[in-house]
Short mmCIF file of the C-alpha atoms (twelve columns), coordinates in Angstrom:
data_MODEL
# 
_entry.id   MODEL 
# 
loop_
_atom_site.group_PDB 
_atom_site.id 
_atom_site.type_symbol 
_atom_site.label_atom_id 
_atom_site.label_alt_id 
_atom_site.label_comp_id 
_atom_site.label_asym_id 
_atom_site.label_seq_id 
_atom_site.Cartn_x 
_atom_site.Cartn_y 
_atom_site.Cartn_z 
_atom_site.pdbx_PDB_model_num 
ATOM 1   C CA . MET A 1   -16.318 -26.321 18.673  1 
ATOM 2   C CA . LYS A 2   -19.788 -24.389 19.329  1 
ATOM 3   C CA . ILE A 3   -20.663 -20.844 19.067  1 
ATOM 4   C CA . SER A 4   -23.074 -18.215 18.759  1 
ATOM 5   C CA . ILE A 5   -21.674 -14.706 17.325  1 
ATOM 6   C CA . LEU A 6   -22.712 -11.604 15.758  1 
ATOM 7   C CA . LYS A 7   -22.572 -11.696 12.190  1 
ATOM 8   C CA . GLN A 8   -21.527 -8.009  11.547  1 
ATOM 9   C CA . ALA A 9   -18.069 -8.818  14.087  1 
ATOM 10  C CA . LEU A 10  -17.449 -12.309 12.284  1 
ATOM 11  C CA . ASN A 11  -17.843 -10.574 8.778   1 
ATOM 12  C CA . GLU A 12  -15.529 -7.700  9.202   1 
ATOM 13  C CA . SER A 13  -12.651 -9.942  11.178  1 
ATOM 14  C CA . ILE A 14  -13.453 -12.120 7.754   1 
ATOM 15  C CA . GLN A 15  -12.721 -9.214  5.472   1 
ATOM 16  C CA . HIS A 16  -9.670  -8.502  7.336   1 
ATOM 17  C CA . VAL A 17  -7.669  -11.742 7.255   1 
ATOM 18  C CA . SER A 18  -8.983  -12.633 3.730   1 
ATOM 19  C CA . LYS A 19  -6.472  -10.301 2.235   1 
ATOM 20  C CA . ALA A 20  -3.584  -12.844 3.275   1 
ATOM 21  C CA . ILE A 21  -5.371  -15.522 1.092   1 
ATOM 22  C CA . SER A 22  -3.905  -15.996 -2.049  1 
ATOM 23  C CA . SER A 23  -6.153  -17.757 -5.156  1 
ATOM 24  C CA . ARG A 24  -2.610  -19.350 -6.586  1 
ATOM 25  C CA . THR A 25  -1.394  -21.471 -3.511  1 
ATOM 26  C CA . THR A 26  -0.466  -25.026 -3.713  1 
ATOM 27  C CA . ILE A 27  -0.838  -25.629 -0.084  1 
ATOM 28  C CA . PRO A 28  -4.688  -26.754 0.267   1 
ATOM 29  C CA . ILE A 29  -4.660  -25.577 4.067   1 
ATOM 30  C CA . LEU A 30  -3.461  -22.039 3.335   1 
ATOM 31  C CA . SER A 31  -6.659  -21.827 1.182   1 
ATOM 32  C CA . GLY A 32  -8.651  -21.698 4.406   1 
ATOM 33  C CA . ILE A 33  -9.210  -19.390 7.273   1 
ATOM 34  C CA . LYS A 34  -8.604  -20.915 10.853  1 
ATOM 35  C CA . LEU A 35  -10.507 -20.249 13.722  1 
ATOM 36  C CA . ASP A 36  -9.558  -20.848 17.486  1 
ATOM 37  C CA . VAL A 37  -12.200 -20.407 19.678  1 
ATOM 38  C CA . ASN A 38  -11.547 -19.974 23.620  1 
ATOM 39  C CA . HIS A 39  -13.546 -18.235 26.497  1 
ATOM 40  C CA . GLN A 40  -11.826 -15.065 25.886  1 
ATOM 41  C CA . GLY A 41  -12.986 -14.977 22.158  1 
ATOM 42  C CA . VAL A 42  -12.805 -16.130 18.692  1 
ATOM 43  C CA . THR A 43  -9.500  -15.441 16.874  1 
ATOM 44  C CA . LEU A 44  -9.274  -15.961 13.078  1 
ATOM 45  C CA . THR A 45  -5.854  -16.439 10.751  1 
ATOM 46  C CA . ALA A 46  -4.907  -16.640 7.520   1 
ATOM 47  C CA . SER A 47  -1.448  -16.947 5.661   1 
ATOM 48  C CA . ASP A 48  -0.422  -17.169 2.264   1 
ATOM 49  C CA . THR A 49  3.280   -17.413 3.597   1 
ATOM 50  C CA . ASP A 50  4.195   -13.915 2.682   1 
ATOM 51  C CA . ILE A 51  1.744   -12.133 4.751   1 
ATOM 52  C CA . SER A 52  -0.377  -13.576 7.732   1 
ATOM 53  C CA . ILE A 53  -2.967  -11.978 9.193   1 
ATOM 54  C CA . GLN A 54  -4.691  -12.180 12.462  1 
ATOM 55  C CA . SER A 55  -8.026  -10.566 13.706  1 
ATOM 56  C CA . PHE A 56  -9.539  -11.196 17.393  1 
ATOM 57  C CA . ILE A 57  -13.300 -11.160 18.080  1 
ATOM 58  C CA . PRO A 58  -13.639 -10.513 22.096  1 
ATOM 59  C CA . ILE A 59  -16.576 -12.037 23.831  1 
ATOM 60  C CA . GLU A 60  -17.881 -8.763  24.637  1 
ATOM 61  C CA . SER A 61  -17.228 -4.970  23.436  1 
ATOM 62  C CA . GLY A 62  -18.362 -2.246  25.568  1 
ATOM 63  C CA . ASP A 63  -21.854 -3.549  27.034  1 
ATOM 64  C CA . GLN A 64  -22.529 -5.765  24.103  1 
ATOM 65  C CA . THR A 65  -22.101 -9.505  24.034  1 
ATOM 66  C CA . ILE A 66  -20.829 -10.468 20.665  1 
ATOM 67  C CA . VAL A 67  -19.703 -14.454 21.263  1 
ATOM 68  C CA . LYS A 68  -21.399 -16.947 23.481  1 
ATOM 69  C CA . VAL A 69  -18.683 -19.772 23.484  1 
ATOM 70  C CA . ASP A 70  -20.617 -23.303 24.424  1 
ATOM 71  C CA . GLN A 71  -17.559 -24.989 23.604  1 
ATOM 72  C CA . PRO A 72  -13.788 -24.003 22.562  1 
ATOM 73  C CA . GLY A 73  -12.418 -25.395 19.738  1 
ATOM 74  C CA . SER A 74  -10.418 -25.005 16.242  1 
ATOM 75  C CA . VAL A 75  -11.187 -25.805 12.580  1 
ATOM 76  C CA . VAL A 76  -10.131 -24.625 9.145   1 
ATOM 77  C CA . LEU A 77  -12.670 -23.601 6.837   1 
ATOM 78  C CA . PRO A 78  -12.389 -23.142 2.934   1 
ATOM 79  C CA . ALA A 79  -12.025 -19.132 2.190   1 
ATOM 80  C CA . LYS A 80  -13.465 -18.855 -0.908  1 
ATOM 81  C CA . PHE A 81  -16.993 -20.204 0.574   1 
ATOM 82  C CA . PHE A 82  -16.628 -19.099 4.001   1 
ATOM 83  C CA . VAL A 83  -15.897 -15.286 3.079   1 
ATOM 84  C CA . GLU A 84  -19.252 -15.005 0.432   1 
ATOM 85  C CA . ILE A 85  -21.501 -17.186 2.419   1 
ATOM 86  C CA . ILE A 86  -21.408 -15.084 5.921   1 
ATOM 87  C CA . LYS A 87  -21.680 -12.050 4.244   1 
ATOM 88  C CA . LYS A 88  -25.233 -13.473 2.520   1 
ATOM 89  C CA . LEU A 89  -26.821 -14.846 5.560   1 
ATOM 90  C CA . PRO A 90  -30.139 -13.530 6.189   1 
ATOM 91  C CA . SER A 91  -30.036 -13.107 10.284  1 
ATOM 92  C CA . GLN A 92  -27.714 -11.145 12.669  1 
ATOM 93  C CA . GLU A 93  -26.544 -14.045 14.960  1 
ATOM 94  C CA . VAL A 94  -24.525 -16.955 13.274  1 
ATOM 95  C CA . HIS A 95  -24.679 -20.696 15.087  1 
ATOM 96  C CA . MET A 96  -21.472 -22.307 14.384  1 
ATOM 97  C CA . GLU A 97  -20.711 -25.903 15.265  1 
ATOM 98  C CA . VAL A 98  -17.917 -28.299 14.646  1 
ATOM 99  C CA . LYS A 99  -18.420 -32.152 14.709  1 
ATOM 100 C CA . ASP A 100 -16.362 -35.242 14.024  1 
ATOM 101 C CA . GLN A 101 -13.926 -34.957 10.992  1 
ATOM 102 C CA . PHE A 102 -14.333 -31.128 11.284  1 
ATOM 103 C CA . GLN A 103 -17.629 -30.914 9.719   1 
ATOM 104 C CA . THR A 104 -19.063 -27.297 10.442  1 
ATOM 105 C CA . PHE A 105 -22.729 -26.667 10.666  1 
ATOM 106 C CA . ILE A 106 -23.672 -23.093 10.301  1 
ATOM 107 C CA . ALA A 107 -26.783 -21.818 11.120  1 
ATOM 108 C CA . ALA A 108 -28.666 -18.425 10.786  1 
ATOM 109 C CA . GLY A 109 -32.325 -17.448 10.508  1 
ATOM 110 C CA . ALA A 110 -34.060 -20.230 8.208   1 
ATOM 111 C CA . THR A 111 -30.485 -20.996 6.672   1 
ATOM 112 C CA . GLU A 112 -28.571 -23.999 7.389   1 
ATOM 113 C CA . ILE A 113 -24.946 -24.901 6.018   1 
ATOM 114 C CA . GLN A 114 -22.410 -27.692 6.166   1 
ATOM 115 C CA . MET A 115 -18.799 -27.414 5.526   1 
ATOM 116 C CA . VAL A 116 -16.282 -29.795 5.210   1 
ATOM 117 C CA . GLY A 117 -13.490 -28.043 7.502   1 
ATOM 118 C CA . LEU A 118 -9.972  -28.951 7.517   1 
ATOM 119 C CA . ASP A 119 -7.312  -30.098 10.520  1 
ATOM 120 C CA . PRO A 120 -6.284  -27.001 12.304  1 
ATOM 121 C CA . GLU A 121 -3.121  -28.576 13.300  1 
ATOM 122 C CA . GLU A 122 -1.947  -28.554 9.654   1 
ATOM 123 C CA . PHE A 123 -2.057  -24.936 9.761   1 
ATOM 124 C CA . PRO A 124 1.182   -23.053 9.834   1 
ATOM 125 C CA . VAL A 125 2.127   -21.467 13.311  1 
ATOM 126 C CA . LEU A 126 2.757   -17.480 13.069  1 
ATOM 127 C CA . PRO A 127 6.151   -16.082 13.341  1 
ATOM 128 C CA . SER A 128 7.105   -15.452 16.863  1 
ATOM 129 C CA . ILE A 129 8.473   -11.832 16.650  1 
ATOM 130 C CA . GLU A 130 10.683  -10.250 19.591  1 
ATOM 131 C CA . GLU A 131 9.485   -7.033  20.119  1 
ATOM 132 C CA . ASN A 132 12.513  -4.866  20.567  1 
ATOM 133 C CA . GLN A 133 12.428  -2.565  17.732  1 
ATOM 134 C CA . MET A 134 8.615   -1.202  18.234  1 
ATOM 135 C CA . PHE A 135 7.496   2.313   17.433  1 
ATOM 136 C CA . SER A 136 4.124   3.877   16.452  1 
ATOM 137 C CA . ILE A 137 2.650   5.823   13.735  1 
ATOM 138 C CA . PRO A 138 -0.599  7.689   13.310  1 
ATOM 139 C CA . GLY A 139 -2.678  5.219   10.855  1 
ATOM 140 C CA . ASP A 140 -3.239  8.409   8.391   1 
ATOM 141 C CA . LEU A 141 0.331   9.265   7.866   1 
ATOM 142 C CA . LEU A 142 1.313   5.539   7.259   1 
ATOM 143 C CA . LYS A 143 -1.885  5.238   4.476   1 
ATOM 144 C CA . ASN A 144 -0.014  8.572   2.948   1 
ATOM 145 C CA . MET A 145 3.196   7.434   3.157   1 
ATOM 146 C CA . ILE A 146 2.141   4.137   1.352   1 
ATOM 147 C CA . LYS A 147 0.087   6.113   -1.373  1 
ATOM 148 C CA . GLN A 148 2.777   8.374   -2.088  1 
ATOM 149 C CA . THR A 149 5.609   5.978   -2.789  1 
ATOM 150 C CA . VAL A 150 3.989   2.546   -3.880  1 
ATOM 151 C CA . PHE A 151 3.093   3.516   -7.370  1 
ATOM 152 C CA . SER A 152 6.707   3.657   -8.174  1 
ATOM 153 C CA . ILE A 153 7.366   -0.016  -7.473  1 
ATOM 154 C CA . SER A 154 8.934   -1.966  -10.425 1 
ATOM 155 C CA . SER A 155 6.107   -4.634  -11.701 1 
ATOM 156 C CA . HIS A 156 9.023   -6.850  -13.122 1 
ATOM 157 C CA . GLU A 157 9.765   -9.810  -11.004 1 
ATOM 158 C CA . THR A 158 13.072  -10.373 -12.286 1 
ATOM 159 C CA . THR A 159 14.277  -7.790  -10.020 1 
ATOM 160 C CA . PRO A 160 12.492  -8.546  -6.922  1 
ATOM 161 C CA . ILE A 161 13.832  -6.174  -4.937  1 
ATOM 162 C CA . LEU A 162 12.312  -3.449  -6.675  1 
ATOM 163 C CA . THR A 163 8.549   -4.813  -6.308  1 
ATOM 164 C CA . GLY A 164 8.783   -3.457  -2.575  1 
ATOM 165 C CA . VAL A 165 9.380   0.086   -1.121  1 
ATOM 166 C CA . LEU A 166 12.246  0.527   0.937   1 
ATOM 167 C CA . TRP A 167 12.209  1.427   4.566   1 
ATOM 168 C CA . SER A 168 14.585  3.167   6.759   1 
ATOM 169 C CA . LEU A 169 14.556  4.742   10.410  1 
ATOM 170 C CA . ALA A 170 17.356  7.113   11.773  1 
ATOM 171 C CA . ASP A 171 17.344  9.879   14.325  1 
ATOM 172 C CA . ASN A 172 13.271  9.470   14.443  1 
ATOM 173 C CA . GLU A 173 12.854  10.086  10.797  1 
ATOM 174 C CA . LEU A 174 10.995  7.133   9.040   1 
ATOM 175 C CA . LYS A 175 11.608  7.114   5.097   1 
ATOM 176 C CA . PHE A 176 10.298  5.401   2.236   1 
ATOM 177 C CA . VAL A 177 11.907  5.057   -1.152  1 
ATOM 178 C CA . ALA A 178 10.273  3.216   -4.199  1 
ATOM 179 C CA . THR A 179 11.726  3.045   -7.934  1 
ATOM 180 C CA . ASP A 180 11.258  0.947   -11.104 1 
ATOM 181 C CA . ARG A 181 14.710  2.647   -12.567 1 
ATOM 182 C CA . HIS A 182 12.308  5.173   -14.637 1 
ATOM 183 C CA . ARG A 183 11.137  7.132   -11.620 1 
ATOM 184 C CA . LEU A 184 11.946  7.252   -7.832  1 
ATOM 185 C CA . ALA A 185 9.570   8.325   -4.889  1 
ATOM 186 C CA . THR A 186 10.590  9.246   -1.519  1 
ATOM 187 C CA . ARG A 187 8.794   10.406  1.150   1 
ATOM 188 C CA . SER A 188 9.773   10.894  5.027   1 
ATOM 189 C CA . ALA A 189 8.133   11.838  8.282   1 
ATOM 190 C CA . MET A 190 9.161   12.731  11.960  1 
ATOM 191 C CA . LEU A 191 7.959   10.125  14.681  1 
ATOM 192 C CA . ASP A 192 7.806   10.968  18.237  1 
ATOM 193 C CA . SER A 193 7.784   7.333   19.137  1 
ATOM 194 C CA . ALA A 194 10.905  6.073   17.484  1 
ATOM 195 C CA . GLU A 195 13.491  7.282   19.758  1 
ATOM 196 C CA . GLY A 196 16.844  5.011   19.800  1 
ATOM 197 C CA . ILE A 197 15.215  2.922   17.006  1 
ATOM 198 C CA . ARG A 198 17.483  2.424   13.822  1 
ATOM 199 C CA . PHE A 199 16.910  0.211   10.884  1 
ATOM 200 C CA . ASN A 200 17.409  0.241   7.065   1 
ATOM 201 C CA . ASN A 201 17.308  -2.139  3.966   1 
ATOM 202 C CA . VAL A 202 14.152  -3.062  5.257   1 
ATOM 203 C CA . VAL A 203 11.971  -3.784  2.033   1 
ATOM 204 C CA . ILE A 204 8.355   -4.416  2.113   1 
ATOM 205 C CA . SER A 205 6.417   -5.831  -1.187  1 
ATOM 206 C CA . GLY A 206 4.251   -2.709  -2.569  1 
ATOM 207 C CA . LYS A 207 1.455   -5.479  -3.164  1 
ATOM 208 C CA . THR A 208 1.405   -6.022  0.882   1 
ATOM 209 C CA . LEU A 209 1.611   -2.509  1.686   1 
ATOM 210 C CA . ASN A 210 -1.750  -2.070  -0.720  1 
ATOM 211 C CA . GLU A 211 -3.137  -4.834  1.451   1 
ATOM 212 C CA . LEU A 212 -2.282  -3.063  4.669   1 
ATOM 213 C CA . SER A 213 -3.471  0.205   3.746   1 
ATOM 214 C CA . LYS A 214 -6.790  -1.411  3.228   1 
ATOM 215 C CA . ILE A 215 -7.042  -2.465  6.755   1 
ATOM 216 C CA . VAL A 216 -5.761  0.573   8.584   1 
ATOM 217 C CA . PRO A 217 -8.556  2.643   9.241   1 
ATOM 218 C CA . ASP A 218 -8.993  6.301   7.856   1 
ATOM 219 C CA . GLN A 219 -9.487  7.938   11.312  1 
ATOM 220 C CA . ASN A 220 -6.406  8.638   13.429  1 
ATOM 221 C CA . THR A 221 -5.864  5.126   14.715  1 
ATOM 222 C CA . MET A 222 -2.157  4.476   15.839  1 
ATOM 223 C CA . VAL A 223 -0.398  1.598   14.451  1 
ATOM 224 C CA . ASP A 224 2.306   -0.027  16.093  1 
ATOM 225 C CA . ILE A 225 4.958   -1.679  13.929  1 
ATOM 226 C CA . VAL A 226 7.669   -4.113  15.225  1 
ATOM 227 C CA . VAL A 227 10.755  -4.779  13.058  1 
ATOM 228 C CA . ALA A 228 12.482  -8.134  13.161  1 
ATOM 229 C CA . ASP A 229 15.076  -9.741  11.258  1 
ATOM 230 C CA . SER A 230 13.092  -11.162 8.377   1 
ATOM 231 C CA . GLN A 231 9.449   -9.611  9.607   1 
ATOM 232 C CA . VAL A 232 7.346   -6.885  10.109  1 
ATOM 233 C CA . LEU A 233 4.265   -7.196  12.327  1 
ATOM 234 C CA . PHE A 234 1.799   -4.158  12.242  1 
ATOM 235 C CA . LYS A 235 -0.650  -4.049  14.914  1 
ATOM 236 C CA . ILE A 236 -4.152  -2.307  14.378  1 
ATOM 237 C CA . ASP A 237 -6.849  -1.886  17.034  1 
ATOM 238 C CA . ARG A 238 -7.565  -6.130  17.038  1 
ATOM 239 C CA . VAL A 239 -5.902  -7.021  13.951  1 
ATOM 240 C CA . LEU A 240 -2.044  -8.098  13.714  1 
ATOM 241 C CA . PHE A 241 -0.805  -8.033  10.052  1 
ATOM 242 C CA . TYR A 242 2.709   -10.123 9.643   1 
ATOM 243 C CA . SER A 243 4.754   -9.161  6.443   1 
ATOM 244 C CA . ARG A 244 7.808   -11.192 5.137   1 
ATOM 245 C CA . ILE A 245 10.849  -8.718  4.355   1 
ATOM 246 C CA . LEU A 246 12.314  -9.170  0.878   1 
ATOM 247 C CA . ASP A 247 15.314  -10.811 0.340   1 
ATOM 248 C CA . GLY A 248 18.218  -8.843  -0.791  1 
ATOM 249 C CA . THR A 249 20.176  -5.397  -0.669  1 
ATOM 250 C CA . TYR A 250 17.844  -2.500  -2.139  1 
ATOM 251 C CA . PRO A 251 20.189  -0.126  -4.942  1 
ATOM 252 C CA . ASP A 252 21.875  3.173   -3.229  1 
ATOM 253 C CA . THR A 253 19.313  5.617   -4.711  1 
ATOM 254 C CA . SER A 254 21.053  8.766   -2.815  1 
ATOM 255 C CA . ARG A 255 23.574  9.575   -5.781  1 
ATOM 256 C CA . ILE A 256 20.729  9.913   -8.445  1 
ATOM 257 C CA . ILE A 257 18.987  12.683  -6.121  1 
ATOM 258 C CA . PRO A 258 20.588  16.009  -7.669  1 
ATOM 259 C CA . THR A 259 21.705  18.704  -4.943  1 
ATOM 260 C CA . SER A 260 21.928  21.720  -6.878  1 
ATOM 261 C CA . TYR A 261 19.653  22.617  -10.129 1 
ATOM 262 C CA . LYS A 262 19.833  25.060  -13.382 1 
ATOM 263 C CA . THR A 263 16.521  25.802  -13.469 1 
ATOM 264 C CA . GLU A 264 13.813  26.095  -11.038 1 
ATOM 265 C CA . LEU A 265 10.442  26.583  -11.183 1 
ATOM 266 C CA . MET A 266 6.866   26.868  -8.882  1 
ATOM 267 C CA . LEU A 267 3.509   26.460  -10.341 1 
ATOM 268 C CA . ASP A 268 -0.381  25.216  -9.728  1 
ATOM 269 C CA . THR A 269 -0.326  21.184  -9.245  1 
ATOM 270 C CA . LYS A 270 -4.094  21.001  -10.388 1 
ATOM 271 C CA . SER A 271 -3.329  23.095  -13.413 1 
ATOM 272 C CA . LEU A 272 -0.149  21.212  -14.418 1 
ATOM 273 C CA . SER A 273 -1.940  18.037  -13.874 1 
ATOM 274 C CA . GLU A 274 -4.886  18.998  -15.993 1 
ATOM 275 C CA . SER A 275 -2.847  20.162  -18.685 1 
ATOM 276 C CA . ILE A 276 -0.447  17.007  -19.017 1 
ATOM 277 C CA . ASP A 277 -3.906  14.985  -18.907 1 
ATOM 278 C CA . ARG A 278 -5.009  16.662  -22.155 1 
ATOM 279 C CA . ALA A 279 -1.453  16.165  -23.797 1 
ATOM 280 C CA . TYR A 280 -1.403  12.636  -22.290 1 
ATOM 281 C CA . LEU A 281 -4.553  11.823  -24.458 1 
ATOM 282 C CA . LEU A 282 -3.011  12.612  -27.765 1 
ATOM 283 C CA . SER A 283 0.710   10.710  -26.608 1 
ATOM 284 C CA . ARG A 284 -1.400  7.758   -25.666 1 
ATOM 285 C CA . GLU A 285 -2.730  7.268   -29.175 1 
ATOM 286 C CA . GLU A 286 0.871   7.083   -30.310 1 
ATOM 287 C CA . LYS A 287 1.548   4.345   -27.586 1 
ATOM 288 C CA . THR A 288 4.284   6.610   -26.607 1 
ATOM 289 C CA . ASN A 289 3.007   8.747   -23.689 1 
ATOM 290 C CA . ILE A 290 5.637   11.383  -24.860 1 
ATOM 291 C CA . VAL A 291 4.738   15.031  -23.733 1 
ATOM 292 C CA . ARG A 292 6.860   17.835  -23.930 1 
ATOM 293 C CA . MET A 293 7.421   20.694  -21.820 1 
ATOM 294 C CA . GLN A 294 9.430   23.998  -22.514 1 
ATOM 295 C CA . SER A 295 9.718   27.533  -20.962 1 
ATOM 296 C CA . ILE A 296 8.327   30.252  -23.091 1 
ATOM 297 C CA . GLU A 297 9.734   33.912  -23.225 1 
ATOM 298 C CA . GLN A 298 6.832   35.253  -21.484 1 
ATOM 299 C CA . GLY A 299 7.798   33.331  -18.288 1 
ATOM 300 C CA . GLY A 300 5.315   30.354  -18.345 1 
ATOM 301 C CA . LEU A 301 5.455   27.112  -19.806 1 
ATOM 302 C CA . GLU A 302 4.375   25.283  -23.109 1 
ATOM 303 C CA . ILE A 303 2.871   21.601  -22.632 1 
ATOM 304 C CA . SER A 304 2.437   19.588  -26.001 1 
ATOM 305 C CA . SER A 305 2.013   16.534  -27.709 1 
ATOM 306 C CA . SER A 306 1.429   14.970  -30.902 1 
ATOM 307 C CA . SER A 307 -0.336  12.102  -32.565 1 
ATOM 308 C CA . SER A 308 0.774   11.224  -36.394 1 
ATOM 309 C CA . GLU A 309 -2.901  10.231  -37.009 1 
ATOM 310 C CA . LEU A 310 -4.850  12.601  -34.855 1 
ATOM 311 C CA . GLY A 311 -2.581  15.884  -34.793 1 
ATOM 312 C CA . LYS A 312 -1.278  18.097  -31.748 1 
ATOM 313 C CA . VAL A 313 -2.120  19.542  -28.654 1 
ATOM 314 C CA . ARG A 314 -0.424  22.770  -27.461 1 
ATOM 315 C CA . GLU A 315 -1.222  25.107  -24.412 1 
ATOM 316 C CA . GLU A 316 0.169   27.232  -22.237 1 
ATOM 317 C CA . VAL A 317 0.530   26.776  -18.328 1 
ATOM 318 C CA . SER A 318 1.468   30.282  -16.139 1 
ATOM 319 C CA . VAL A 319 3.994   29.717  -13.221 1 
ATOM 320 C CA . ALA A 320 4.382   31.381  -10.004 1 
ATOM 321 C CA . SER A 321 8.163   31.627  -10.286 1 
ATOM 322 C CA . PHE A 322 11.077  30.900  -12.657 1 
ATOM 323 C CA . GLU A 323 14.660  30.638  -11.811 1 
ATOM 324 C CA . GLY A 324 17.642  29.673  -13.965 1 
ATOM 325 C CA . GLU A 325 18.100  28.456  -17.489 1 
ATOM 326 C CA . PRO A 326 15.260  28.097  -20.240 1 
ATOM 327 C CA . LEU A 327 14.276  24.269  -20.529 1 
ATOM 328 C CA . LYS A 328 13.029  22.177  -23.194 1 
ATOM 329 C CA . ILE A 329 12.805  18.431  -22.115 1 
ATOM 330 C CA . SER A 330 10.627  15.382  -22.926 1 
ATOM 331 C CA . PHE A 331 9.247   12.595  -20.474 1 
ATOM 332 C CA . ASN A 332 6.381   9.858   -20.127 1 
ATOM 333 C CA . SER A 333 3.195   11.713  -19.087 1 
ATOM 334 C CA . LYS A 334 1.905   8.526   -17.461 1 
ATOM 335 C CA . TYR A 335 4.616   8.504   -14.964 1 
ATOM 336 C CA . MET A 336 4.220   12.465  -14.386 1 
ATOM 337 C CA . LEU A 337 0.420   12.074  -13.726 1 
ATOM 338 C CA . ASP A 338 0.999   9.409   -11.337 1 
ATOM 339 C CA . VAL A 339 3.050   11.724  -9.309  1 
ATOM 340 C CA . LEU A 340 0.749   14.757  -9.629  1 
ATOM 341 C CA . LYS A 341 -1.867  12.574  -8.533  1 
ATOM 342 C CA . VAL A 342 -0.555  11.932  -5.073  1 
ATOM 343 C CA . ILE A 343 0.682   15.026  -4.281  1 
ATOM 344 C CA . ASP A 344 -1.300  16.912  -1.725  1 
ATOM 345 C CA . SER A 345 -0.313  20.406  -1.982  1 
ATOM 346 C CA . GLU A 346 -1.734  22.841  -4.025  1 
ATOM 347 C CA . GLN A 347 1.997   24.184  -5.540  1 
ATOM 348 C CA . LEU A 348 4.819   21.899  -6.273  1 
ATOM 349 C CA . VAL A 349 8.652   23.186  -7.532  1 
ATOM 350 C CA . ILE A 350 10.043  20.998  -10.725 1 
ATOM 351 C CA . ALA A 351 13.709  21.414  -10.954 1 
ATOM 352 C CA . PHE A 352 16.144  20.317  -13.630 1 
ATOM 353 C CA . THR A 353 19.863  19.862  -13.692 1 
ATOM 354 C CA . GLY A 354 19.955  19.766  -17.673 1 
ATOM 355 C CA . ILE A 355 18.048  18.482  -20.796 1 
ATOM 356 C CA . MET A 356 18.792  14.844  -20.344 1 
ATOM 357 C CA . SER A 357 19.031  14.897  -16.065 1 
ATOM 358 C CA . PRO A 358 16.340  13.715  -14.158 1 
ATOM 359 C CA . ILE A 359 13.307  16.155  -13.581 1 
ATOM 360 C CA . ILE A 360 12.723  16.798  -9.699  1 
ATOM 361 C CA . LEU A 361 9.266   17.438  -8.412  1 
ATOM 362 C CA . LYS A 362 8.561   18.468  -4.936  1 
ATOM 363 C CA . PRO A 363 5.513   19.460  -3.094  1 
ATOM 364 C CA . THR A 364 5.530   22.515  -1.650  1 
ATOM 365 C CA . ASP A 365 4.009   21.523  1.667   1 
ATOM 366 C CA . GLU A 366 5.734   19.874  4.571   1 
ATOM 367 C CA . SER A 367 5.633   16.387  3.343   1 
ATOM 368 C CA . LYS A 368 9.233   15.831  2.963   1 
ATOM 369 C CA . ALA A 369 8.294   14.149  -0.579  1 
ATOM 370 C CA . LEU A 370 10.607  14.283  -3.355  1 
ATOM 371 C CA . TYR A 371 9.862   12.352  -6.898  1 
ATOM 372 C CA . ILE A 372 12.294  11.980  -9.766  1 
ATOM 373 C CA . ILE A 373 11.353  11.193  -13.397 1 
ATOM 374 C CA . LEU A 374 14.075  10.371  -16.084 1 
ATOM 375 C CA . PRO A 375 13.359  12.248  -19.197 1 
ATOM 376 C CA . TYR A 376 13.116  10.787  -22.921 1 
ATOM 377 C CA . ARG A 377 15.891  11.602  -25.317 1 
ATOM 378 C CA . THR A 378 13.779  12.538  -28.552 1 
ATOM 379 C CA . THR A 379 14.899  13.506  -32.247 1 
ATOM 380 C CA . ASN A 380 13.535  17.027  -31.819 1 
# 
């Protein structure tokens, strides 16, 4: 293998695929990035068995030559060193040559590097996926749906299925659900491209979705998604991102979402967030994060917290509308702030069905998002 390649294109592809490299792998070949060179371009691949990412660099883009191929071939290079060294090379063109025993020589400007490569034949083959169930989603919408649900996954490996986000698709509506049993986030969106496609119980690791989010561009690029039996494939420009579907059945969360409420109020998202943030500072000192919320006669809300060592904080938040019974409830302010951070709408609705029933939060925009936080039982 012998090529000359533009550093920027190579570095960009390396940054994409390196998200699939695990620092904890026990399989030496998986600590490397595989390069395959032919007369169409260069393909980089990395995998940690749960996710695999492939990025393609074409020979030309527009009227610019990106890669010159003198000799096709393949090699696997140690990712840790390869990722860092390419970033730091002094010139804009990189020359690479693989010789006997996969010894790889890299030259850029006055810099020359020799790396010990590995046999590409030992690298695992990427999953073969039938593209029967494929739909498209705008990249910014996908990133938003991930951001607005993934914070609610469980961090406990004792229930692996809850470390992922549940995906389902029916009647053109894509829905995400995440819960750690103390809180729940759901977000759905109507898609134009999902006619006739249905699936449920597709659970994708939250860690994987966070990595995917970093690759999806901010501008409105369409992402093609293929759902198969045990894998999901995301196609983003020249990047293929394969994710394993988590084993197991996700619990039915529909039963814990109330359909009617005893109390319902609408208020300003930013005002509530700032108020709870101030109360959180005190509750954090107690290591409980407990903040109390109760209605007051003038029609507003009182937010309060206390610390045995520092004192108390109490403030009133005005509400746009208030319907139903008076309320007095305690909750984990950290969980509440996590929700308020991802709500983009200026106002939100908070609904309750009783003192020990779940707290419901709904943005007033068209995002079809809904959040649930379980309250705390307190002595006073």
